[in-house]
N, C-alpha and C positions, 0 to 999 in steps of 0.2 A: 692491409686494405683488403677486406675479402672480394672475391668474385663470384658474384651472381649468374649460377648457368641459366645459361639461354636455351629456352623453351622453343623448340623449334616446330612448327606444323606437323601434322602427319601427312605424306605425301596423298594429294588430289589422287583418287584413283579415276582410270581415266572413264570417259563418259559412256556411257552403255548407248548402241545402235538400237536403232527403232525394232529392228532384229531383233535384238537380243534382252531389249525391255518387253518387250510382245513374249517373246517365250517366256521372261521369266515370270511375268504378270500369270501368263496362261497355265504354265505350273502351278504357280499358288492357289491360282484359282480350282483347278482341277482337283489339286490335292485336298482342300480347304471344303469343297462341295459335294464330293464324290458321294455322299450319302444323304444329300440333301434331296428332298424330291418337287422340292418347292420351286416352281421356275421363277415365282416373285423373291424367294432369297439367293436362290442363284446369281441372277440378273441384278441384284443391289449386293451383293460381294465387293467389296471395294479396289480387288483386284480388275474384274470386269469392268467396275464403271471407270479405272484408270484406263485399259483398254480403249475404251468409248472416246476419251479425255483425247487419247493421241492422235484421232481423228481421222481424213482423208488417207493420212499415210499408209493406216495398220490395213487398208480396206486389203492390198494385194494379201498381205501374212492371212487375215483372215480365211480368207479364199481358196488360198494356200493349205492352211489350216485345216479345212473343210473338206477340200478333195484328199488330204492324207488318212485327216481322222475328222469323218463327220460328228459333230457336237454341236450344242446350242450357240451357235455363234450370230442367228438370226435378228434378234433383238439388236446386240451389236451393231451390225448390218444396217439394219432401220435406222437405226439412232444415228446414226455415222452419216448415210448417204441421203436419207429420205425416201427412199425405192423400197419395194415389198413385191419382187416379182413372184411369191408365192399364190398359185389360186387358191381358191378357201376351199376348194376341196382336196388339196394336197397338205394343209395345213394339219399337223399334228404328225405328219409322214416325214420322218427322220431325212430318206433316202432321196423323194419326193422333194424335200423341201430344200433341201443339199442342190441337188440337181439344179432345180430356178435359180438356185443362187450363181451356180458354177455359171452354169447359162449367161445368166445378165452381167454377170464377171467378162466373160470372153466376149458380149456384144459388146461391150466399152473398152475393150482392148487391157484390161487386168489381167488376163492370163494369155 
């Protein structure tokens, strides 16, 4: 009687925390859109869309990332929260848009 080797499934890697998932997706998005000039293409990137699908729990991570390294997270924040604290005259100014979102986050207890 011959024995058949038993195939054991590979161990399941530990699940990513929301922070780990966000960092991985943000790194992928930044690497793959570094030379993209179209904001539409940047925001349509699968990693950016996955960050949006993470929903409200990712808002503090987006705000923290904005505080450390201002980037184009405004569309994601608007999509998730439904808010837009950026004044019309601040639109297009990365520093002022960042300041508006960080102020919004502090007023809502995110930071």
